[in-house]
C-alpha positions in Angstrom: -0.1 -0.1 -0.1 1.4 3.4 -1.1 2.1 6.2 1.5 -0.7 8.4 -0.5 -3.3 5.7 0.0 -2.4 5.3 3.8 -2.8 8.9 4.2 -6.0 8.8 2.3 -7.5 6.1 4.4 -6.2 8.0 7.7 -8.0 11.2 6.4 -11.2 9.3 5.9 -10.9 8.4 9.6 -10.2 11.8 10.8 -13.1 13.4 8.7 -15.6 11.3 10.8 -13.9 12.8 13.8 -14.4 16.5 12.9 -15.6 18.8 15.6 -18.0 20.8 13.5 -20.1 19.4 10.6 -18.8 21.1 7.3 -21.1 23.1 5.2 -22.8 21.2 2.5 -20.4 22.5 -0.4 -17.7 21.3 1.5 -19.4 17.8 2.1 -20.0 17.4 -1.6 -16.3 18.2 -2.4 -15.2 15.8 0.3 -17.6 13.2 -1.2 -16.4 13.8 -4.8 -12.8 13.4 -4.0 -13.2 10.3 -1.7 -15.2 8.6 -4.9 -12.7 9.9 -7.3 -9.7 8.8 -5.1 -11.2 5.4 -4.1 -13.2 4.4 -7.4 -11.8 6.6 -10.2 -14.4 8.4 -12.6 -18.0 8.4 -12.0 -19.9 5.3 -13.3 -23.4 4.0 -13.1 -26.7 5.8 -14.1 -27.6 9.5 -12.9 -29.8 9.3 -9.9 -33.5 10.5 -10.6 -34.6 13.8 -10.7 -36.4 13.7 -7.4 -33.2 12.5 -5.7 -31.8 15.9 -4.9 -29.1 14.6 -2.8 -27.9 11.8 -4.9 -27.9 14.0 -8.2 -25.8 16.5 -6.2 -23.4 14.0 -5.3 -23.1 12.3 -8.8 -22.7 15.7 -10.3 -20.1 16.8 -8.1 -18.2 13.5 -8.6 -18.8 13.8 -12.5 -17.1 17.3 -12.3 -13.8 15.5 -11.3 -14.1 13.1 -14.5 -10.5 12.7 -15.5 -8.5 13.4 -12.4 -6.0 10.9 -11.5 -6.7 8.8 -8.2 -3.7 9.9 -6.6 -4.3 13.7 -7.2 -7.8 13.3 -5.9 -6.4 11.5 -2.8 -4.0 14.1 -2.4 -6.4 17.0 -2.6 -8.9 15.1 -0.1 -6.0 14.8 2.4 -5.4 18.4 2.0 -9.1 19.3 2.5 -9.3 17.3 5.5 -6.1 18.7 6.9 -7.7 22.0 6.4 -11.0 21.1 8.2 -9.2 19.4 11.2 -7.0 22.4 11.6 
């Protein structure tokens, strides 16, 4: 397991223990970076029109299409570091 992968997994654990809940835009960014870093480009059908949360997550992840996994992991780690202060 690479150092980036280990740091990514550690950041995923730390984000669960944040003192304050991030705002919705930050949560979407965390979600999208996590999915891009762990799974790669968005896949599967877009959620239905009335699934507002699912659609927002899908679109946020879709905006990162083409981003390399390691780059997404590093951005996720940096964002968690910023939030954890």
